[in-house]
C-alpha positions, -999 to 999 in steps of 0.1 A, spaced: 496 340 -615 501 303 -625 490 279 -597 518 256 -587 494 228 -579 470 226 -610 490 248 -634 460 271 -642 462 309 -644 445 334 -620 449 370 -610 480 378 -589 460 396 -562 438 366 -555 447 348 -523 441 313 -536 435 294 -569 400 295 -582 401 258 -594 420 240 -567 419 265 -538 457 263 -534 470 293 -516 488 321 -536 525 318 -526 531 354 -533 505 366 -508 519 371 -472 497 356 -445 483 385 -425 480 380 -387 446 375 -373 433 404 -353 435 400 -315 402 400 -296 395 430 -276 406 427 -239 377 426 -214 379 452 -186 397 439 -156 377 430 -125 384 442 -91 388 415 -64 384 420 -27 411 403 -7 400 386 25 422 382 54 438 347 57 423 327 85 445 306 106 434 270 106 435 253 141 458 224 145 429 202 156 409 208 125 436 204 98 433 178 71 456 147 69 466 137 35 502 125 38 509 87 42 529 96 74 502 117 90 482 103 118 444 106 116 429 117 149 403 94 165 367 104 164 363 123 198 348 153 213 379 174 204 388 161 170 360 179 153 342 213 156 321 214 187 292 231 169 287 209 140 259 189 155 275 155 149 274 128 177 303 125 200 316 94 218 298 91 251 324 69 270 337 96 293 303 111 302 289 77 307 315 67 333 310 101 350 272 93 353 280 59 368 307 69 392 300 106 400 264 108 388 250 118 422 275 147 423 261 160 390 294 158 371 278 144 338 252 172 340 279 200 342 297 182 313 266 182 291 257 219 297 230 212 324 245 234 349 212 240 371 205 203 372 241 195 381 239 218 412 205 202 422 222 168 420 252 180 440 231 196 467 203 170 472 221 138 461 236 112 483 271 127 482 261 158 500 238 138 523 266 115 533 292 143 536 271 165 559 261 136 582 297 123 584 314 156 586 292 173 612 287 143 635 321 143 652 315 180 662 281 171 676 263 193 650 230 177 638 203 189 614 167 187 625 151 153 620 128 167 594 157 180 573 172 145 574 139 130 564 137 153 533 174 147 523 171 110 525 143 109 500 157 136 477 189 115 476 169 85 464 153 107 438 187 118 425 198 82 423 168 73 401 174 103 378 211 94 375 202 59 364 178 73 338 206 96 325 230 67 322 204 48 302 199 76 279 236 79 272 239 42 267 211 44 240 226 76 224 195 98 234 214 121 259 221 156 244 247 182 251 224 211 255 251 236 251 267 222 219 236 207 205 249 171 198 240 137 212 264 113 228 269 79 212 261 48 232 271 12 231 258 -22 241 283 -26 269 271 7 284 235 -8 286 249 -39 305 268 -16 330 237 5 334 215 -25 343 240 -37 368 242 -2 383 204 -1 386 202 -35 403 229 -24 427 213 9 436 178 -7 440 193 -33 464 212 -7 484 183 16 486 159 -12 496 181 -23 524 187 13 536 150 19 534 140 -12 554 166 -3 581 153 32 584 117 20 584 123 -4 614 137 25 635 110 49 625 118 78 600 111 105 625 132 89 651 162 77 631 188 68 656 216 80 635 201 115 630 189 122 664 215 134 689 198 121 721 191 87 706 225 84 690 241 92 724 221 67 742 229 40 715 267 47 716 268 47 753 251 13 754 273 -1 727 306 14 740 299 0 775 294 -35 761 326 -31 741 345 -20 773 335 -52 789 349 -71 760 380 -50 761 385 -57 797 384 -95 789 409 -89 762 433 -71 786 432 -100 811 440 -124 782 470 -102 773 482 -101 809 480 -140 810 498 -144 778 525 -119 788 531 -138 820 534 -172 803 558 -158 777 580 -143 806 580 -177 824 594 -194 793 615 -167 777 625 -146 806 617 -115 787 587 -93 775 572 -98 741 551 -79 717 515 -91 706 528 -113 679 556 -129 699 533 -138 729 505 -151 705 480 -124 714 453 -110 690 427 -84 696 393 -102 686 369 -74 698 367 -55 665 353 -25 685 345 7 666 348 28 698 380 15 713 415 12 698 441 -11 712 479 -3 710 509 -27 714 532 -9 739 558 -36 738 559 -37 776 522 -33 780 489 -27 763 470 7 756 433 13 751 420 46 737 383 57 735 376 71 700 340 84 704 328 115 723 297 103 742 298 92 778 336 98 780 361 123 768 374 115 732 409 100 731 408 90 768 435 63 773 441 34 797 476 21 799 484 -13 814 522 -17 816 547 -41 832 584 -41 842 609 -67 853 624 -60 887 647 -86 904 635 -113 882 598 -104 889 571 -91 865 551 -63 881 520 -46 865 510 -9 866 478 8 856 472 43 844 436 54 838 416 88 831 404 105 862 373 117 843 342 109 864 321 103 833 346 77 821 345 59 854 307 58 853 307 47 816 334 21 818 338 7 854 353 -25 841 384 -8 829 389 7 863 385 -24 884 410 -41 861 441 -31 881 466 -58 878 492 -56 906 502 -93 907 537 -103 906 550 -131 883 583 -146 893 605 -163 868 609 -199 878 642 -205 862 
């Protein structure tokens, strides 16, 4: 074989030239052997897990990225959550234990709800109209436990504001903010002032004889106050009659409160005055000394150009004894139109 590159001779069966290493053109290139295949591995297929919509990733330019909140991420990853909602719950409904329920403190929440000021005010206000009263000792205990709950609620709000309040069920802390600290301080000042005023008021009347919580003392107090109010109401009714008569003389007709220039100035919490158009009505709203919703009516009519007054009063003897001024006020005078 003559090498086409260097022109020297070499054996035909040689794959290349001995002097220039040029390949033998008469030798066919044999394919390289393929590597042995490795044994196939068996793979276990796992079921596809459905990804919740709240935990999906957002990569597109038009996708909206959810805000960092308690629902945007997994509840069990231990990362802090925004504490805005639970903070306001501690400030507004703290004594009802709402923030405790939200943070997994169920037992503490129930204690707040039972012994806090919300339950205290509810039971006193709801049962009093039915003349149902707790023993004085129970009120004594409930008053001081409500103060303790107020203090604990302020402490919880302070912890939330400083990011030290933990959700015991999920294992994460709530993040605070500087504005939360300011609101907490204002809340503490308000609670301290209110509690101090309340404490001084109860201390003056004696904690074991608190007038508001003792049925006998409460009845005695209301009777005294309502009797004083009834005397003021009697003076108001006399003023109404006078103004109605003056209005009739000038206008030859009856007028309502606003037309005749009459205004109720008593601001009584036990009596309610109604404008009847052709008269005035007085209703007793308490239950001591006289039947509840007992009503006195002082009405008038025009007959033959004359103004005549009529009175309708309860026949309850207790009412007569409690409010005698409203019974001796029986206007029966006649006002004649002078036109």
